[in-house]
C-alpha positions in Angstrom: -21.9 38.5 32.5 -21.9 41.7 30.5 -25.4 42.8 31.3 -25.7 43.9 35.0 -29.3 43.3 35.7 -29.4 45.5 38.9 -27.3 48.3 37.5 -28.4 51.6 39.0 -29.7 50.0 42.2 -27.8 51.3 45.3 -27.8 49.0 48.4 -26.4 50.0 51.8 -25.3 47.2 54.1 -25.0 47.2 57.9 -24.1 43.6 58.1 -21.6 41.0 59.5 -21.0 37.3 59.5 -23.0 35.4 56.8 -26.7 36.0 56.5 -26.8 39.7 55.8 -23.7 39.7 53.7 -25.2 36.9 51.6 -28.2 38.9 50.7 -25.9 41.8 49.6 -23.7 39.4 47.7 -26.6 38.1 45.5 -27.5 41.7 44.7 -23.9 42.8 44.1 -23.2 39.8 41.8 -26.2 40.8 39.8 -24.9 44.3 39.3 -26.2 46.4 42.2 -23.9 49.0 43.7 -23.6 47.5 47.2 -21.9 49.8 49.8 -20.7 48.1 52.9 -20.9 50.5 56.0 -18.2 49.4 58.5 -17.3 50.8 61.9 -14.3 53.1 61.9 -11.4 52.6 62.3 -11.3 48.7 62.6 -14.0 47.6 60.1 -16.2 44.6 60.2 -15.3 42.2 62.9 -15.9 39.4 60.4 -12.6 40.4 58.8 -10.7 39.1 61.9 -12.5 35.8 62.5 -10.4 32.6 62.5 -11.0 28.9 62.5 -14.4 28.0 60.9 -15.2 31.6 60.4 -12.0 32.5 58.6 -13.6 32.4 55.2 -16.8 34.4 55.9 -15.5 37.7 54.8 -13.6 36.5 51.8 -16.6 34.6 50.5 -19.4 37.1 51.1 -17.9 40.6 50.2 -16.7 40.6 46.6 -18.3 43.2 44.2 -19.0 45.6 47.2 -17.6 49.0 48.1 -16.5 49.8 51.7 -17.0 53.0 53.6 -15.7 53.0 57.2 -17.6 55.6 59.4 -17.7 56.6 63.1 -21.5 56.6 63.6 -21.0 58.2 67.1 -19.6 61.3 65.4 -22.0 63.9 64.1 -20.2 64.1 60.8 -20.1 60.3 60.3 -23.8 60.0 61.2 -24.7 62.9 58.8 -22.8 61.3 56.0 -24.5 58.0 56.3 -28.0 59.6 56.5 -27.0 61.4 53.3 -26.2 58.1 51.8 -29.4 56.5 52.9 -31.6 59.4 51.7 -31.1 58.4 48.1 -30.5 54.6 48.5 -32.8 52.0 47.1 -32.2 49.2 49.6 -30.8 48.8 53.2 -29.8 45.4 54.6 -29.0 44.8 58.2 -28.5 41.7 60.3 -27.7 42.9 63.8 -29.5 42.1 67.1 -33.1 43.2 67.4 -33.3 46.9 68.3 -29.6 47.7 67.4 -30.5 49.7 64.3 -33.3 51.5 66.2 -30.8 52.6 68.9 -28.7 54.2 66.1 -31.7 56.0 64.7 -31.6 53.8 61.6 -34.7 51.7 62.2 -37.2 51.1 59.5 -39.7 53.7 60.8 -37.0 56.4 61.1 -35.6 55.8 57.6 -39.1 55.5 56.0 -39.6 59.1 57.0 -36.2 60.0 55.5 -36.6 58.0 52.3 -40.1 56.6 51.6 -38.8 54.7 48.6 -36.2 52.8 50.7 -36.6 49.0 50.9 -35.4 47.9 54.3 -34.4 44.3 54.7 -33.8 42.9 58.2 -32.1 39.5 58.3 -33.0 38.1 61.8 -33.0 35.0 63.8 -36.8 34.9 64.1 -39.6 36.6 62.4 -42.2 38.4 64.6 -43.6 36.3 67.3 -42.7 34.9 70.8 -39.1 34.2 69.8 -38.3 37.4 68.0 -36.1 38.9 70.7 -33.9 35.8 71.1 -30.4 35.6 69.8 -30.0 33.0 67.1 -27.2 31.3 65.3 -27.3 28.7 62.6 -26.5 26.1 65.1 -29.4 27.3 67.3 -32.0 27.0 64.7 -30.7 23.7 63.4 -31.1 22.2 66.8 -34.6 23.7 67.5 -35.8 23.4 63.9 -35.2 19.6 63.4 -32.3 19.8 61.0 -29.7 18.6 63.5 -32.1 15.7 64.5 -32.4 14.7 60.8 -28.7 15.0 60.0 -27.2 13.1 63.0 -27.4 9.6 64.3 -30.3 8.6 66.5 -29.8 10.3 69.9 -26.9 12.3 68.5 -28.1 15.5 66.8 -25.5 17.0 64.4 -25.5 20.3 62.6 -25.2 20.3 58.8 -21.8 20.7 57.4 -22.4 24.4 56.3 -24.1 27.5 57.3 -27.1 26.4 55.4 -29.7 28.6 57.1 -27.5 31.8 57.1 -26.9 31.4 53.3 -30.5 30.5 52.4 -31.8 33.1 54.9 -29.8 35.7 53.1 -31.1 34.5 49.7 -34.6 34.8 50.9 -33.8 38.3 52.0 -32.6 39.1 48.5 -35.8 37.5 47.0 -37.9 39.7 49.2 -35.9 42.8 48.1 -36.3 42.0 44.5 -40.1 41.5 44.9 -40.3 44.9 46.7 -38.3 46.6 44.0 -40.7 45.3 41.4 -43.7 46.6 43.4 -42.0 50.0 43.9 -42.3 50.5 40.2 -46.1 50.9 40.7 -46.4 52.3 44.3 -43.2 54.4 44.5 -42.8 53.3 48.1 -40.5 50.9 49.9 -41.2 48.0 52.1 -39.8 46.5 55.4 -38.6 42.9 54.4 -37.8 40.5 57.1 -36.1 37.1 56.6 -35.9 34.6 59.4 -33.2 32.1 60.3 -35.5 29.8 62.1 -38.3 30.0 59.6 -35.8 29.2 56.9 -34.8 26.0 58.8 -38.4 25.1 59.2 -38.9 25.3 55.4 -36.0 22.9 55.0 -38.0 20.5 57.3 -41.2 21.0 55.4 -40.8 17.7 53.3 -40.5 15.7 56.6 -43.5 17.5 58.2 -45.5 16.9 55.0 -44.5 13.3 54.9 -45.9 12.8 58.5 -49.1 14.7 57.5 -49.6 12.4 54.5 -48.5 9.1 55.9 -48.8 9.4 59.7 -45.3 8.1 59.9 -42.5 10.3 61.5 -39.4 10.6 59.4 -36.4 9.0 61.1 -32.9 10.7 60.9 -31.4 10.4 57.4 -28.9 7.9 58.8 -31.8 5.5 59.7 -34.1 6.3 56.8 -35.8 3.7 54.6 -34.2 4.5 51.2 -36.9 4.8 48.5 -34.8 3.3 45.7 -33.3 -0.2 45.2 -29.8 1.2 44.5 -29.0 4.5 46.0 -25.8 4.1 47.9 -22.1 4.7 48.4 -19.8 1.9 47.3 -16.2 1.2 48.2 -13.8 0.8 45.2 -10.1 0.4 45.0 -9.2 4.0 45.4 -12.1 5.6 47.2 -15.9 5.7 47.3 -18.6 6.5 44.7 -22.3 7.2 45.1 -24.4 5.4 42.5 -28.1 5.3 41.9 -30.5 3.1 39.8 -33.9 4.5 40.5 -36.1 3.4 37.7 -36.9 0.0 36.0 -34.9 1.1 33.0 -31.9 2.1 35.1 -32.0 -1.2 37.0 -31.8 -3.1 33.7 -29.0 -1.0 32.4 -27.1 -1.3 35.7 -27.4 -5.0 35.7 -26.3 -5.3 32.2 -23.4 -3.0 32.5 -21.9 -4.6 35.7 -22.5 -8.3 35.0 -25.3 -8.7 37.4 -27.6 -10.9 35.1 -28.5 -13.2 38.0 -30.1 -10.3 39.8 -31.8 -9.1 36.6 -33.3 -12.6 36.2 -34.3 -13.2 39.8 -38.0 -13.6 40.3 -38.0 -11.8 43.6 -36.5 -8.7 42.0 -39.1 -8.0 39.3 -40.6 -4.8 40.8 -39.3 -1.7 42.5 -40.9 -2.6 45.7 -39.4 -6.1 45.7 -35.9 -4.7 44.9 -36.3 -2.2 47.7 -37.3 -4.9 50.2 -34.4 -7.0 49.1 -31.8 -4.4 49.6 -30.2 -6.2 52.6 -29.1 -9.2 50.5 -28.9 -7.5 47.0 -26.5 -4.6 48.0 -23.7 -6.8 49.2 -23.7 -8.6 45.8 -23.6 -5.3 44.0 -20.8 -4.0 46.4 -18.8 -7.1 45.7 -19.1 -6.6 41.9 -18.1 -2.9 42.0 -15.2 -3.3 44.6 -12.4 -4.1 42.1 -13.2 -0.9 40.0 -11.5 2.4 40.4 -13.4 5.6 41.1 -12.6 6.9 37.5 -13.6 3.7 35.8 -16.9 3.4 37.7 -17.8 7.0 37.2 -17.0 6.8 33.5 -19.2 3.8 33.0 -22.1 5.5 34.9 -21.8 8.6 32.8 -21.7 6.6 29.6 -24.9 4.8 30.7 -26.8 7.9 32.0 -26.8 6.6 35.6 -26.7 9.0 38.5 -23.3 9.0 40.2 -21.0 11.2 42.3 -17.5 11.1 43.8 -17.4 11.6 47.5 -15.5 14.9 47.4 -14.1 17.1 50.2 -14.6 20.9 49.9 -10.9 21.5 49.2 -11.2 19.3 46.1 -13.6 21.7 44.5 -10.9 24.3 43.8 -9.8 21.9 40.9 -13.2 20.7 39.8 -13.1 20.9 35.9 -16.7 21.8 35.6 -16.5 24.7 38.0 -13.3 26.0 36.4 -14.6 25.8 32.8 -17.9 27.7 33.3 -17.1 30.6 35.6 -18.2 28.7 38.7 -15.3 30.0 40.6 -14.3 33.7 40.8 -10.7 35.0 41.6 -10.5 36.9 44.9 -7.4 38.5 46.5 -7.1 37.7 50.2 -5.9 40.2 52.7 -2.4 38.7 52.7 -2.2 39.2 48.9 -2.7 35.6 47.9 -5.2 35.0 45.1 -7.8 32.2 45.5 -10.9 31.1 43.7 -14.3 31.1 45.4 -17.7 29.9 44.3 -19.9 32.2 42.1 -23.6 32.4 42.8 -25.4 29.5 41.2 -27.0 31.4 38.3 -26.6 31.6 34.6 -28.4 34.3 32.6 -28.5 33.8 28.8 -25.7 31.2 29.4 -23.4 33.7 31.2 -22.3 33.7 34.8 -21.9 36.8 36.9 -18.5 38.3 36.9 -16.1 39.8 39.4 -16.3 43.6 39.1 -14.6 44.5 42.4 -12.2 42.5 44.5 -12.6 42.3 48.3 -12.6 45.9 49.7 -10.1 47.1 52.2 -11.5 48.8 55.3 -13.1 52.0 54.1 -11.4 51.7 50.6 -14.1 53.7 48.9 -15.0 56.1 51.7 -13.7 59.3 50.0 -15.0 58.2 46.6 -18.5 57.7 48.0 -18.3 61.0 50.0 -17.5 62.8 46.7 -20.5 61.2 45.1 -22.6 62.6 47.9 -21.4 66.0 47.2 -18.8 66.5 50.0 -15.8 68.7 49.2 -12.2 67.6 49.4 -11.8 69.9 52.5 -14.8 68.2 54.2 -13.5 64.8 53.4 -10.0 65.6 54.7 -11.5 67.1 57.9 -13.6 64.0 58.5 -10.6 61.7 57.9 -8.4 63.8 60.3 -11.1 63.5 63.0 -11.5 59.8 62.6 -15.0 60.1 61.4 -14.2 58.5 58.0 -11.3 56.2 57.2 
């Protein structure tokens, strides 16, 4: 994307893991100068995570610059305050009170820089729970998502850090709104994004369903499907999801797959009838589709305009032709030197996708560069590096 919509906006991050870095990633991909403040000398702990956290740093930190500073040193603290004095945005996602202990809380920094938009990505918004420690798993359990995802009596977290990612996105949305208001007021805001509240928004459709109908939504594994055909079918070489959700699609589906007896059946005239008949209709459909291959079934559904999807594993997305054709994956160099492709943010602007402007930063890679921009001399930079205040 040639036009960087947030060019000229400087964002300073004090973040780790997923939620805070996601907010910064959105702004960075849209052109902001996002500076990641890391602890010297070892950098963000997320860099060293293994197992299910091994991809966090690689996914969330492209298009950013890194400065690694010892905030316990007078010189390091002074440098960061100098950076914040002219910044547009600060993002943090540490425990409640952690930034205040450093003297970098929203009240302190509003005095230093009244134009600063301060974004706190937290587990909970203000209220009785605000001092609790939260994880995506925690809020999925207490916010109903695990109940809706798992089998009855067996709550199960969703297969991604959905609240961390969405919570970071809402942080970015709040930042953008505050930036727009600042054009008029000249003053910043303290934006807060909550992990728990994000999860509750995900559950809003089920809460609203109960409010409207008086019937509690069962877990998704036990739900009453709203459509006659809305299922996963076994074929010779895998599984394919297929839907037929309108009267027109039902006719097209039956014609295409030689199900004329179902099309003509008097008990299958309406959507409600077909939905009620699912227990005996679906086995007949499954029998008809079973001899097909994934490719042939999907090609036919695409030709007919029917909704369909392969049952893909995340690793298969690296080779997805759509993602690879339209900038959906961006090249990133991993710490061991290997180059991989990771998902772009899901936006196109005037038909163009955001681009990779900066690869993943090494620890403190841009520290000297940023210090020069802040007016430090080469002698001052060398002195800070020799003292361990700046990597």
